[in-house]
C-alpha positions in Angstrom: -73.5 -17.1 -11.8 -76.1 -16.3 -10.9 -79.0 -19.1 -10.2 -81.6 -19.4 -12.7 -85.2 -19.7 -12.3 -85.6 -22.2 -15.4 -89.9 -21.6 -16.3 -89.2 -18.2 -15.6 -86.6 -17.6 -17.9 -87.9 -19.6 -20.7 -91.2 -17.2 -20.7 -89.3 -14.4 -20.8 -86.4 -15.3 -23.9 -87.2 -14.0 -27.4 -87.2 -17.3 -30.1 -84.1 -15.9 -31.4 -82.6 -15.8 -27.7 -83.6 -19.7 -27.3 -82.5 -20.7 -30.8 -78.8 -18.6 -29.4 -78.7 -21.1 -26.3 -78.9 -23.8 -28.7 -75.6 -23.4 -30.3 -72.0 -22.7 -29.0 -70.5 -19.4 -29.9 -67.5 -20.5 -30.9 -64.9 -23.5 -30.5 -65.1 -23.8 -26.7 -68.1 -21.7 -25.2 -72.1 -21.4 -25.4 -74.1 -18.4 -25.6 -75.0 -15.8 -23.0 -78.6 -14.1 -22.6 -77.0 -11.6 -20.2 -80.4 -9.2 -20.1 -81.4 -12.3 -18.4 -78.5 -13.0 -16.0 -77.4 -16.3 -18.5 -74.0 -16.6 -18.6 -71.9 -18.4 -21.1 -70.1 -22.0 -20.5 -67.0 -22.6 -20.7 -65.9 -26.5 -22.6 -62.9 -28.0 -23.0 -61.9 -31.2 -24.3 -60.8 -34.0 -21.5 -59.8 -37.6 -22.6 -56.4 -37.7 -20.5 -56.2 -33.7 -19.2 -57.7 -30.1 -19.7 -56.1 -28.4 -22.3 -58.1 -25.2 -21.7 -59.1 -23.0 -25.1 -56.4 -23.4 -27.0 -55.2 -26.1 -29.5 -52.8 -23.2 -30.9 -50.6 -22.2 -27.9 -52.2 -23.7 -25.2 -51.8 -23.3 -21.5 -49.6 -26.3 -20.2 -51.6 -29.2 -18.6 -51.5 -32.2 -16.7 -51.7 -34.6 -18.8 -53.0 -38.1 -17.4 -52.4 -41.7 -18.5 -54.3 -42.9 -21.5 -57.8 -44.6 -20.8 -56.4 -47.6 -22.2 -53.9 -47.3 -19.4 -56.3 -45.8 -16.8 -58.4 -49.3 -17.6 -55.5 -51.2 -17.0 -55.8 -50.2 -13.3 -59.3 -52.1 -12.6 -58.8 -49.6 -10.2 -61.9 -47.2 -8.6 -60.5 -45.3 -6.1 -57.8 -44.4 -8.6 -60.2 -43.1 -10.7 -62.0 -41.3 -8.7 -58.7 -39.5 -7.4 -58.3 -39.0 -11.0 -61.5 -37.6 -11.8 -61.0 -34.6 -8.7 -57.8 -33.8 -9.8 -59.1 -33.2 -13.7 -61.9 -31.3 -12.1 -59.5 -29.0 -10.7 -57.3 -28.8 -13.5 -60.9 -27.5 -15.6 -61.6 -25.1 -12.9 -57.4 -24.0 -12.8 -58.4 -22.9 -16.6 -62.2 -21.2 -15.8 -63.8 -24.9 -17.3 -67.4 -25.6 -16.4 -67.3 -28.7 -18.7 -64.9 -31.3 -19.3 -65.6 -33.4 -21.9 -64.7 -36.6 -21.4 -64.6 -39.5 -20.3 -64.4 -41.5 -24.1 -66.7 -44.5 -23.3 -66.8 -46.6 -26.5 -65.2 -50.1 -27.7 -62.5 -51.5 -29.5 -64.2 -53.8 -31.6 -60.7 -53.7 -33.9 -57.4 -53.2 -32.1 -56.5 -50.8 -35.1 -59.1 -47.8 -34.3 -57.2 -44.7 -34.1 -59.3 -43.4 -30.9 -58.9 -47.0 -28.9 -56.4 -45.7 -26.5 -59.2 -43.1 -25.3 -61.6 -45.7 -24.0 -60.8 -48.0 -21.3 -61.6 -51.5 -22.3 -63.4 -53.8 -24.7 -65.8 -54.4 -22.0 -68.3 -52.6 -20.9 -68.8 -53.5 -17.5 -64.8 -52.5 -17.0 -65.6 -49.3 -19.2 -68.6 -48.4 -17.6 -67.7 -48.6 -14.3 -64.5 -46.6 -14.5 -66.1 -44.1 -16.1 -68.7 -43.3 -13.7 -66.1 -43.1 -10.8 -64.1 -40.9 -13.1 -67.1 -39.0 -13.7 -68.4 -39.1 -10.2 -64.9 -37.7 -8.9 -65.2 -34.9 -11.3 -69.4 -33.7 -10.2 -68.3 -34.3 -6.9 -66.1 -31.0 -7.2 -68.7 -29.2 -9.9 -67.5 -29.5 -12.9 -69.6 -31.3 -15.3 -68.6 -34.6 -16.6 -69.2 -35.9 -20.8 -69.8 -39.6 -21.2 -69.0 -39.4 -25.7 -69.3 -40.7 -28.1 -72.6 -41.8 -27.9 -73.2 -44.8 -29.8 -70.7 -46.7 -31.8 -68.0 -44.1 -32.9 -65.2 -47.1 -33.0 -63.7 -46.1 -36.2 -62.2 -43.0 -37.8 -62.6 -43.9 -41.1 -65.5 -41.8 -42.7 -66.4 -41.5 -39.4 -68.6 -38.6 -40.2 -70.1 -40.4 -43.1 -69.6 -44.3 -42.3 -73.3 -46.0 -41.0 -72.8 -48.8 -38.2 -75.1 -51.1 -39.0 -75.1 -53.5 -36.2 -78.3 -55.9 -34.2 -80.3 -54.3 -31.0 -78.7 -56.8 -29.0 -75.5 -56.0 -30.1 -76.1 -52.1 -29.3 -77.7 -53.2 -25.9 -75.2 -55.7 -24.8 -72.3 -54.1 -26.1 -72.1 -50.8 -27.2 -75.1 -49.0 -25.2 -73.8 -50.9 -22.6 -71.0 -48.6 -20.8 -73.1 -45.6 -20.8 -75.8 -47.1 -18.9 -73.0 -48.9 -16.3 -71.4 -45.5 -15.6 -75.0 -43.6 -15.3 -76.2 -45.8 -13.0 -72.9 -45.1 -11.0 -72.8 -41.1 -11.4 -75.6 -39.0 -13.6 -73.3 -37.3 -16.1 -73.7 -33.3 -16.7 -74.0 -34.2 -20.2 -73.4 -37.5 -23.2 -71.6 -36.7 -26.1 -73.4 -37.9 -29.2 -71.1 -39.6 -31.7 -70.3 -38.5 -35.2 -71.3 -41.8 -37.3 -74.7 -43.0 -38.1 -76.3 -46.2 -36.4 -78.6 -48.0 -38.4 -79.4 -45.9 -41.4 -79.5 -42.8 -38.8 -76.6 -39.8 -37.6 -76.7 -40.6 -33.6 -77.3 -36.7 -33.5 -80.8 -36.5 -34.8 -81.8 -40.1 -33.9 -85.0 -40.0 -31.8 -84.7 -43.6 -30.7 -80.9 -43.7 -29.4 -81.6 -39.9 -27.8 -84.9 -39.5 -26.7 -86.4 -43.1 -26.5 -83.4 -44.9 -25.5 -81.4 -42.3 -23.4 -84.2 -40.1 -22.1 -87.3 -42.1 -21.5 -85.9 -45.6 -20.9 -83.1 -44.8 -18.8 -84.6 -41.5 -17.4 -81.9 -39.4 -17.9 -81.9 -35.6 -17.8 -78.8 -33.8 -18.6 -77.9 -31.8 -21.5 -77.1 -33.8 -25.0 -74.1 -32.3 -27.6 -72.9 -32.5 -30.8 -69.6 -33.6 -31.3 -67.8 -31.0 -32.6 -69.3 -30.5 -36.5 -71.2 -33.5 -36.0 -74.8 -31.7 -36.3 -76.1 -32.8 -39.8 -79.4 -31.1 -39.5 -81.9 -28.4 -38.1 -85.8 -29.7 -37.2 -84.9 -33.8 -37.4 -81.7 -33.2 -34.2 -83.7 -31.0 -32.3 -86.8 -33.2 -32.8 -84.5 -36.0 -31.7 -83.3 -34.4 -28.3 -80.0 -32.7 -29.4 -79.9 -29.7 -27.0 -76.4 -28.2 -28.3 -74.9 -27.7 -31.5 -71.3 -27.6 -31.2 -69.1 -25.6 -32.2 -69.8 -22.3 -33.3 -70.4 -20.3 -35.5 -73.7 -22.0 -35.4 -74.6 -23.5 -39.4 -77.9 -25.8 -38.2 -79.8 -23.2 -36.0 -79.7 -19.6 -35.9 -82.0 -18.2 -38.9 -82.9 -21.9 -40.1 -84.1 -22.9 -37.2 -86.4 -19.9 -36.5 -87.6 -21.0 -40.0 -88.3 -24.5 -38.8 -90.2 -23.0 -35.6 -92.1 -20.7 -38.0 -93.1 -24.0 -40.0 -94.1 -25.8 -37.2 -91.1 -28.5 -38.3 -90.1 -27.5 -34.7 -92.6 -27.0 -32.3 -91.7 -24.3 -30.0 -92.3 -26.4 -26.8 -89.5 -28.9 -28.4 -87.5 -25.8 -28.1 -88.5 -24.6 -25.1 -86.9 -28.6 -24.0 -83.8 -28.1 -25.9 -83.6 -24.8 -23.8 -84.4 -26.5 -20.6 -81.6 -28.5 -20.5 -79.3 -25.7 -21.6 -80.7 -23.5 -18.4 -80.7 -26.7 -16.1 -77.2 -27.5 -16.8 -76.2 -23.8 -16.0 -77.8 -23.9 -12.5 -75.9 -27.1 -11.9 -72.5 -25.8 -12.1 -74.0 -22.2 -10.8 -71.7 -23.7 -7.5 -68.5 -23.4 -9.3 -68.5 -19.3 -9.1 -66.7 -19.8 -12.4 -66.6 -16.1 -13.9 -67.3 -15.5 -17.5 -64.4 -15.3 -19.6 -62.1 -16.6 -16.2 -58.5 -16.3 -16.8 -56.6 -19.8 -17.8 -53.7 -21.0 -15.9 -52.0 -24.3 -14.8 -51.8 -25.5 -11.6 -49.1 -28.0 -11.6 -48.6 -28.6 -7.9 -46.2 -31.2 -6.4 -49.1 -33.5 -4.7 -50.5 -33.7 -8.0 -47.3 -34.9 -9.6 -47.6 -37.8 -6.7 -51.1 -39.2 -8.1 -49.8 -38.4 -11.7 -46.8 -41.1 -10.8 -49.3 -43.4 -9.2 -51.7 -43.3 -12.3 -49.0 -44.0 -14.3 -46.9 -47.1 -12.7 -50.7 -49.2 -11.9 -51.3 -48.6 -14.9 -48.2 -50.9 -16.2 -48.7 -54.6 -16.9 -46.5 -57.4 -16.2 -46.8 -60.0 -19.7 -44.2 -62.0 -18.7 -41.3 -62.4 -15.4 -39.1 -65.5 -16.7 -36.9 -66.5 -14.1 -38.0 -63.7 -11.8 -35.7 -61.6 -13.9 -37.6 -58.7 -12.5 -37.3 -56.3 -10.5 -34.2 -54.9 -11.7 -30.9 -53.6 -9.6 -30.2 -50.9 -8.8 -27.5 -51.2 -8.0 -26.1 -53.0 -11.1 -25.1 -51.4 -14.4 -27.7 -50.8 -16.7 -28.0 -50.4 -20.8 -31.1 -48.7 -22.3 -31.8 -49.5 -25.7 -34.6 -48.5 -27.6 -36.8 -45.5 -29.9 -39.0 -44.8 -27.5 -36.1 -44.4 -24.5 -35.7 -40.9 -25.1 -39.2 -40.0 -25.9 -42.1 -39.3 -23.5 -45.1 -41.2 -25.0 -47.1 -39.7 -22.6 -50.6 -39.7 -25.1 -52.0 -39.9 -28.4 -53.3 -37.8 -30.9 -55.9 -35.7 -31.6 -58.3 -34.1 -28.9 -56.4 -36.3 -26.3 -53.2 -33.8 -27.1 -52.4 -31.3 -25.1 -49.3 -29.7 -23.5 -47.8 -31.1 -20.8 -46.4 -29.2 -17.7 -43.3 -31.5 -18.2 -42.8 -34.9 -19.2 -40.6 -37.6 -18.1 -38.8 -40.2 -20.6 -38.3 -43.7 -19.6 -34.2 -43.1 -20.1 -35.0 -40.2 -17.4 -37.1 -42.6 -15.0 -35.0 -45.2 -15.0 -31.6 -42.7 -14.5 -33.3 -41.7 -11.6 -34.0 -44.9 -10.2 -30.0 -46.6 -11.0 -27.4 -46.0 -8.5 -25.0 -47.2 -11.1 -24.1 -46.6 -14.3 -26.9 -45.8 -17.2 -25.6 -46.6 -20.7 -27.9 -45.6 -23.8 -27.6 -47.2 -27.3 -30.7 -45.8 -30.0 -31.3 -49.3 -31.8 -34.0 -48.0 -34.3 -35.8 -44.6 -34.6 -40.0 -45.4 -34.8 -40.9 -42.1 -35.8 -44.2 -41.3 -39.2 -43.2 -38.4 -39.4 -39.7 -36.4 -39.0 -38.8 -35.5 -35.0 -39.7 -32.0 -34.0 -36.8 -29.2 -35.3 -38.3 -26.3 -33.4 -36.7 -27.6 -30.2 -33.4 -27.6 -31.6 -33.6 -24.8 -33.3 -32.2 -21.1 -32.1 -34.1 -17.3 -32.0 -31.5 -14.4 -33.0 -31.5 -14.3 -29.3 -30.4 -17.2 -28.4 -33.8 -18.7 -26.7 -34.9 -22.2 -27.6 -37.5 -22.2 -30.7 -38.3 -19.7 -33.6 -40.5 -16.7 -34.5 -43.4 -16.9 -35.5 -44.6 -14.0 -37.7 -47.9 -13.4 -39.0 -48.7 -11.4 -42.3 -52.0 -10.4 -44.4 -49.9 -10.3 -47.7 -47.7 -13.7 -48.7 -44.2 -13.6 -49.4 -43.9 -12.6 -52.7 -45.3 -8.9 -51.3 -42.5 -5.8 -50.6 -42.8 -4.1 -47.5 -45.1 -6.7 -45.5 -46.1 -5.9 -42.1 -46.0 -8.0 -38.9 -49.3 -8.4 -37.6 -48.6 -10.8 -34.5 -45.3 -12.8 -33.4 -45.0 -15.0 -31.1 -42.3 -17.3 -30.0 -42.9 -20.8 -30.5 -40.4 -24.0 -29.0 -43.0 -26.6 -30.6 -43.0 -26.8 -34.8 -46.1 -28.0 -35.2 -49.9 -25.9 -34.5 -53.3 -26.5 -35.3 -54.9 -22.9 -35.7 -58.4 -24.0 -35.3 -58.6 -21.3 -32.1 -56.1 -18.8 -33.0 -57.6 -15.5 -33.0 -56.3 -12.2 -34.0 -58.5 -9.3 -34.9 -55.8 -7.5 -37.2 -56.4 -10.1 -39.3 -58.2 -9.6 -42.5 -59.8 -12.8 -43.5 -59.3 -16.6 -42.9 -56.3 -16.4 -45.8 -53.3 -15.2 -44.0 -49.5 -16.3 -44.1 -47.2 -16.7 -41.5 -43.1 -17.0 -41.2 -41.4 -19.2 -38.9 -37.5 -18.6 -38.7 -35.0 -20.1 -36.8 -31.7 -21.0 -36.6 -30.1 -23.9 -36.3 -26.5 -25.5 -35.7 -26.5 -29.5 -36.1 -23.5 -31.1 -33.9 -22.5 -33.8 -37.6 -21.9 -33.7 -40.7 -24.2 -35.5 -43.1 -27.5 -34.9 -45.3 -30.8 -34.5 -42.9 -34.0 -35.2 -43.8 -36.6 -31.8 -43.6 -40.5 -32.7 -43.5 -43.5 -30.4 -43.9 -46.8 -31.5 -43.3 -49.8 -28.4 -43.7 -53.2 -28.0 -43.3 -52.2 -24.8 -46.2 -49.5 -24.7 -47.9 -46.1 -24.6 -47.0 -42.4 -24.2 -48.1 -39.2 -24.7 -45.8 -36.0 -23.2 -46.6 -32.6 -23.3 -45.2 -30.1 -20.2 -45.7 -32.6 -19.0 -48.7 -32.5 -22.6 -50.7 -36.0 -24.5 -51.1 -35.9 -27.5 -49.5 -39.4 -28.7 -48.9 -41.8 -27.5 -51.2 -45.2 -28.4 -50.0 -47.3 -26.1 -51.9 -48.5 -28.1 -55.5 -50.0 -31.5 -56.1 -50.5 -32.3 -52.4 -51.7 -35.1 -51.0 -54.1 -35.5 -47.9 -52.4 -37.6 -45.2 -54.0 -38.7 -41.7 -52.4 -35.4 -39.7 -54.6 -32.9 -37.8 -57.5 -35.3 -37.9 -57.2 -36.1 -41.5 -57.5 -32.7 -42.9 -53.3 -32.0 -43.6 -51.2 -33.3 -46.1 -48.9 -36.0 -46.1 -45.4 -35.3 -45.2 -43.1 -33.8 -47.8 -39.5 -34.2 -47.6 -36.4 -33.2 -48.8 -32.8 -33.2 -48.2 -29.7 -31.1 -47.6 -25.7 -31.6 -46.4 -25.1 -29.6 -43.5 -21.7 -29.0 -41.3 -21.3 -30.1 -37.9 -21.0 -26.3 -35.8 -22.0 -24.2 -38.9 -25.3 -22.4 -38.2 -28.4 -22.3 -40.5 -30.9 -20.1 -40.8 -34.3 -22.1 -41.0 -37.7 -20.4 -42.9 -40.8 -22.4 -43.1 -43.5 -19.9 -45.2 -46.7 -21.6 -44.1 -50.0 -20.3 -45.9 -53.3 -21.2 -44.6 -55.8 -23.6 -45.4 -57.4 -21.3 -48.4 -53.8 -21.4 -50.1 -54.3 -25.4 -50.2 -56.1 -27.1 -53.4 -57.3 -29.8 -50.9 -59.1 -27.0 -49.3 -63.0 -27.7 -49.2 -64.7 -25.0 -46.8 -68.3 -25.9 -47.6 -67.8 -28.9 -45.9 -65.6 -29.4 -41.9 -63.1 -26.5 -41.7 -61.0 -26.7 -38.2 -60.3 -22.8 -38.4 -57.4 -21.5 -40.7 -54.6 -24.6 -40.5 -52.4 -26.1 -39.5 -48.3 -26.6 -39.7 -45.6 -29.3 -38.7 -42.4 -29.1 -39.6 -39.3 -31.5 -38.7 -36.0 -32.9 -39.4 -33.2 -35.3 -38.9 -30.0 -36.3 -39.3 -29.7 -39.8 -42.1 -28.6 -43.0 -40.3 -27.6 -46.0 -41.1 -30.3 -48.6 -39.1 -27.9 -51.5 -39.6 -25.3 -50.0 -38.3 -27.6 -48.7 -34.9 -29.1 -52.2 -34.9 -25.7 -53.6 -34.7 -24.0 -51.4 -32.2 -26.9 -51.9 -30.3 -26.2 -55.7 -30.1 -22.8 -55.1 -29.5 -23.4 -53.3 -26.4 -26.6 -55.6 -25.4 -23.9 -59.0 -25.7 -21.7 -57.2 -22.7 -24.6 -55.5 -20.0 -25.3 -57.2 -17.1 -28.7 -55.4 -17.2 -30.6 -54.8 -20.6 -34.0 -53.1 -20.7 -35.6 -52.2 -24.7 -38.2 -49.5 -25.2 -40.5 -49.8 -27.8 -44.0 -48.9 -29.5 -46.1 -46.2 -30.7 -46.5 -42.2 -30.3 -49.0 -40.1 -30.9 -48.1 -39.7 -34.7 -48.9 -43.5 -35.1 -52.1 -43.7 -32.8 -54.5 -40.5 -33.0 -58.2 -39.3 -34.3 -58.8 -39.1 -38.1 -56.8 -41.9 -39.0 -56.6 -46.0 -37.8 -53.8 -47.3 -37.9 -53.4 -50.0 -41.4 -51.4 -52.8 -39.4 -50.8 -53.6 -35.6 -47.2 -54.0 -36.1 -44.5 -51.9 -34.5 -42.9 -49.0 -36.7 -40.4 -50.6 -39.4 -37.0 -51.5 -37.9 -38.0 -52.1 -33.6 -39.3 -55.9 -34.3 -35.8 -56.9 -36.0 -34.2 -54.6 -32.9 -36.0 -56.7 -30.0 -35.1 -60.4 -32.1 -31.7 -59.7 -32.1 -31.1 -58.0 -29.3 -33.0 -61.1 -27.5 -30.5 -63.4 -28.8 -27.4 -61.4 -28.0 -28.9 -61.0 -24.3 -31.7 -63.3 -23.4 -32.3 -61.7 -20.2 -33.4 -58.3 -21.8 -36.5 -56.8 -20.5 -39.1 -55.3 -23.2 -41.2 -52.7 -22.4 -44.0 -51.8 -25.3 -45.7 -48.6 -25.5 -48.5 -48.3 -27.2 -52.4 -47.0 -26.3 -53.7 -50.1 -28.0 -52.4 -54.3 -28.9 -49.7 -54.3 -31.2 -47.7 -58.1 -32.3 -45.2 -58.9 -30.8 -43.5 -62.1 -32.9 -40.9 -61.8 -30.4 -42.6 -62.6 -27.3 -41.8 -66.3 -26.8 -38.4 -65.4 -26.8 -38.4 -62.8 -24.3 -38.2 -63.7 -20.1 -39.7 -60.5 -19.3 -42.3 -58.1 -21.4 -44.1 -54.5 -19.5 -47.1 -53.1 -21.4 -46.9 -49.2 -20.4 -49.0 -47.3 -22.5 -49.2 -43.8 -22.7 -48.1 -42.7 -19.2 -48.5 -39.2 -19.0 -46.7 -36.8 -17.3 -44.8 -39.0 -15.2 -44.6 -42.2 -18.0 -41.2 -42.3 -17.5 -41.2 -42.8 -13.5 -44.0 -44.7 -13.4 -42.5 -47.3 -15.6 -39.0 -47.3 -13.8 -41.0 -47.8 -10.7 -41.8 -50.7 -11.6 -38.8 -52.0 -12.9 -37.1 -51.7 -10.1 -39.9 -53.0 -7.3 -41.3 -49.5 -5.7 -43.9 -50.4 -7.4 -45.7 -54.1 -7.6 -47.5 -53.8 -10.6 -51.0 -55.0 -10.4 -52.6 -54.2 -13.9 -54.7 -56.2 -16.1 -55.0 -55.9 -19.6 -58.6 -53.9 -20.5 -58.2 -55.8 -24.2 -57.4 -58.7 -25.9 -54.2 -58.9 -27.7 -54.5 -61.1 -30.3 -51.6 -62.9 -31.3 -51.8 -61.1 -35.2 -54.4 -59.1 -37.1 -56.3 -61.3 -38.8 -57.7 -62.8 -35.5 -59.7 -60.2 -34.3 -63.4 -60.6 -34.7 -63.4 -57.4 -36.8 -61.3 -58.4 -39.4 -63.4 -58.9 -41.9 -66.1 -55.8 -40.9 -63.5 -52.5 -40.0 -63.7 -50.0 -42.3 -66.3 -48.4 -44.1 -67.0 -49.8 -47.3 -69.9 -47.9 -49.4 -70.4 -46.0 -46.2 -71.3 -48.5 -44.2 -69.8 -50.7 -41.6 -71.7 -54.2 -40.8 -70.4 -55.0 -37.3 -70.4 -58.8 -37.8 -69.2 -60.1 -34.8 -72.4 -59.2 -32.9 -71.9 -59.8 -29.5 -68.4 -61.6 -29.8 -66.5 -58.4 -29.7 -63.3 -58.9 -27.7 -62.7 -62.0 -25.0 -66.2 -62.9 -25.8 -64.9 -64.0 -29.6 -62.0 -65.6 -28.7 -63.5 -67.9 -25.9 -66.9 -68.7 -28.1 -64.4 -70.0 -30.8 -61.4 -71.2 -28.6 -58.7 -69.4 -30.3 -56.1 -68.6 -27.6 -54.8 -64.8 -27.9 -51.3 -63.9 -27.2 -52.4 -62.2 -23.8 -55.5 -62.9 -22.7 -58.2 -59.9 -21.0 -57.8 -59.8 -17.5 -54.3 -61.2 -17.6 -51.6 -59.2 -15.9 -48.8 -60.9 -12.9 -47.2 -59.6 -10.0 -44.1 -59.7 -8.1 -46.1 -61.4 -5.5 -48.6 -64.7 -5.7 -52.1 -64.7 -4.2 -54.3 -67.0 -3.4 -58.1 -67.1 -3.5 -60.4 -69.5 -1.0 -63.6 -70.0 0.8 -65.7 -68.3 -2.2 -69.7 -68.2 -1.4 -72.5 -66.8 -3.3 -75.5 -65.0 -1.8 -78.9 -64.2 -3.1 -82.0 -62.5 -2.2 -85.3 -63.3 -2.8 -86.6 -62.9 -6.6 -89.2 -60.3 -7.1 -92.0 -61.8 -9.1 -92.0 -58.9 -11.7 -89.0 -56.8 -12.5 -90.1 -53.0 -12.8 -88.8 -50.2 -15.1 -86.0 -48.5 -12.7 -84.5 -45.7 -14.4 -83.1 -45.1 -10.5 -80.2 -47.7 -11.4 -80.6 -49.1 -8.2 -79.6 -52.9 -7.0 -82.7 -54.4 -6.4 -81.7 -57.8 -6.0 -77.9 -58.4 -5.3 -75.7 -61.3 -5.5 -72.7 -60.7 -3.2 -70.0 -62.9 -3.7 -67.6 -63.3 -0.8 -63.6 -65.0 -0.6 -60.8 -64.7 0.9 -57.8 -63.6 -0.5 -54.1 -64.5 0.7 -51.1 -62.8 0.0 -48.9 -65.3 0.0 -45.6 -63.8 -1.5 -42.5 -61.4 -0.5 -43.4 -58.2 -1.2 -46.6 -56.2 -0.5 -49.0 -55.7 -3.7 -52.4 -55.7 -5.2 -54.9 -58.4 -6.3 -57.9 -57.7 -8.8 -60.9 -60.4 -7.9 -62.7 -61.2 -11.2 -66.7 -62.5 -11.2 -67.1 -63.7 -13.9 -70.8 -65.5 -15.1 -71.2 -67.9 -17.5 -75.1 -68.6 -18.9 -77.2 -71.7 -18.1 -76.7 -74.3 -21.1 -80.7 -73.9 -21.3 -80.3 -70.5 -22.5 -82.6 -70.2 -25.8 -79.7 -67.7 -27.2 -76.3 -68.2 -28.9 -74.6 -66.5 -25.7 -70.9 -65.6 -24.9 -69.0 -68.7 -23.1 -68.6 -66.2 -19.9 -68.6 -62.6 -19.6 -67.4 -60.2 -16.9 -70.2 -58.6 -14.4 -68.1 -57.5 -11.2 -64.5 -56.7 -9.8 -62.8 -55.6 -6.9 -58.9 -54.4 -5.9 -57.3 -55.0 -3.0 -54.1 -54.6 -1.3 -52.5 -56.5 0.8 -49.3 -56.8 2.9 -47.3 -60.3 2.5 -48.9 -63.3 4.7 -51.9 -61.0 5.2 -55.7 -61.9 3.9 -58.8 -59.9 3.6 -62.1 -60.8 3.1 -63.5 -59.3 -0.1 -67.1 -59.1 -1.6 -68.0 -58.0 -5.3 -71.9 -57.3 -5.7 -73.8 -57.4 -8.4 -77.5 -57.2 -9.6 -79.0 -60.0 -10.6 -81.0 -59.1 -13.3 -77.8 -56.8 -15.3 -75.5 -60.2 -14.2 -77.9 -62.4 -16.3 -80.1 -60.8 -18.8 -79.7 -60.3 -22.8 -81.6 -58.3 -24.8 -84.5 -60.1 -26.3 -84.9 -58.0 -30.1 -88.7 -59.5 -30.2 -89.6 -58.2 -26.7 -87.9 -54.9 -27.1 -86.2 -55.9 -23.2 -84.2 -57.1 -21.1 -84.7 -61.4 -20.2 -83.4 -62.7 -17.0 -83.5 -66.2 -18.0 -84.5 -69.1 -15.6 -81.9 -71.7 -15.2 -78.5 -72.5 -13.3 -75.7 -69.6 -13.6 -72.1 -70.2 -12.6 -69.9 -67.9 -11.0 -66.1 -67.9 -11.4 -63.9 -65.7 -9.4 -60.7 -65.3 -11.4 -57.3 -62.9 -10.9 -53.4 -63.1 -10.7 -52.3 -66.4 -11.5 -53.8 -69.9 -11.9 -57.0 -71.4 -10.0 -60.7 -70.4 -10.5 -63.1 -70.3 -7.5 -66.8 -71.5 -8.5 -69.8 -71.2 -7.5 -73.9 -70.7 -9.0 -77.2 -69.2 -8.1 -80.1 -69.7 -9.9 -83.1 -67.9 -11.1 -86.6 -69.3 -10.5 -88.2 -67.9 -13.1 -87.9 -65.7 -16.9 -88.4 -62.2 -16.3 -88.4 -59.5 -19.0 -87.3 -55.4 -17.5 -86.0 -52.2 -19.3 -84.5 -49.4 -17.7 -80.7 -48.1 -16.3 
């Protein structure tokens, strides 16, 4: 890459070249103008790992714990380290810009992408995102804050109008972006799919132009979410620099016509181009060549960071009678649907092909110095488990042959135009390219051989974006070609899973073939809206089992076991982009299994893996509960490290866990109704709601236990003299620090980390209704047993005290006495106060 003279380059570009630079050329690349040395940039999804340029049959990657897991760490140093490794992964894949972090707010526990964002609180989310981005950009890779803004549900996400007050917009939903930008000026921001108060964000001049550009003074590149551009002139004039992906729908000739008719002034187009060229210059030191090869790193030192991140995210919710940590020299029984699967990430843009995974059972087995037994208990798959890993090719390799044809199976003498060897029997072909394919309509035969270990009826299932028939020994078992119904798979573009069954004999080998036709072969296909490439497929199978027999067997084993740990939870099938959960419950059978196992052995340790809250009707009977999230490559090892005490849990919940769905503040206002969703809870999101109405949740935001104990003491609050005015400050500097200083002491038997949380209560004289208290800062400190450390938490007075005054269009720092509370692990609240002497108003970052 060559550093550009931006203004000179703009003067030399033709109108057509300028227009080309404002849209992608394919799914993952921007346009190049080689005659002026303008290179193409490569972008990649990155909520929890850098996938690279291929959804289908991609290059393996490091998979980090999901964002809610990282949010539970409350650890800025960890997030900085994660960002730096994310940059290394991006560079290995020839990627200039990572499409993350995600910092939307979980206004409901049901949001399909809730696991992708750090927290329900803007200060925690924005702070962690800032350090994540900082780590990435310290190594030269561009970070992308997304989705700007109020992209908080999947239901009708392209069309829904989020109706939100200006106060809630500022205090809740824009806040994490504002906080993150104070820490790190991210290279890019991605707009949300939805509308806000009547206008799609990608063409919302108030949000992009007035708030982001002018008020906050941010000068990076604004890109659309994929297929999230809905206009030409409106989007360009509002400040949308880059339409993604290509090929363009809204730029090209349509934009040229808009310029010629003066609907878009050429100087406005130049502003969009200038931001693209500035981004290219910013990324120039990376030295990544255009079309760079993609490779994986998979380094040993990275495994250690991934394991640390997994362990530091595990929240200890209960530990009655100190039954944890477990004893390595005692036998253990492992139970549950999540024990032998690696719930390493959620679904959608966050999904990728990991270098490796470690299941909880593998993690426990590696730690235990005694016998480890297993009982399934129940299965919790939403769709049937993938069949691919159980298949063999003709030459005995794991997996199946993937053969591509231009002609349908009904035609004789078809020519194979591509053949691949796959293991995972799921694939989204959005970025599959083959020059021998004549059109978007083509066909694939997937063939493998299955040898069951047990007699019985086996259920087979097929989900497609397109059409599919599954044959076993040339007999059609599943026909998903007619009367299709749309489901939640493949970003909501796939069918529901069609099933069929066949009795199989143990030890006999059966030929299994999926005949797949791409999306245009389906009656559900609508190429006029959003087409994610030629389609997708998924096929699975499982032997039919009697759930009662499985549970009874687990209960019988638990009665006799000295140590029991039960792994339950969700997977990427249950939590995924394109689909909001219908309820907070665990998959069918899980609660019954947990309840009966606890009755049989009250010392059973329950480990839940989910990206967002679930109901726990058995919680009062459980002595020990861990919340373990989706833990990335090292999820199993990270959980085992905590279970056996090699890592002392220090995580705190970044989300409130309500007792039941009906308790959450968005309960009556979630999902789109007639094209809109009313944010009726206003600023009372998450803990703000529960504390305001004095309703106890199951587990509170900021809660988490440790294997040691801490005390907090000697709180002092120091402020500086106030400025008479608070001028516009786009740089986001702290001008009037409030410094809370306290002593934290580890009074327990083992080393551990404590999170000191600083909360501020507004004065009783406040002129508006405000939350009871709000988190304004935090600091995590590691202490050996018996050791003490002075800890400081520094916050900006104007940020810590202000609410958004809709009438003035400014932040109001209202005079009065503000109470400070510092909390942490266990009981005890340190209290102090400070005064704002005069009401002042301000705008800026």
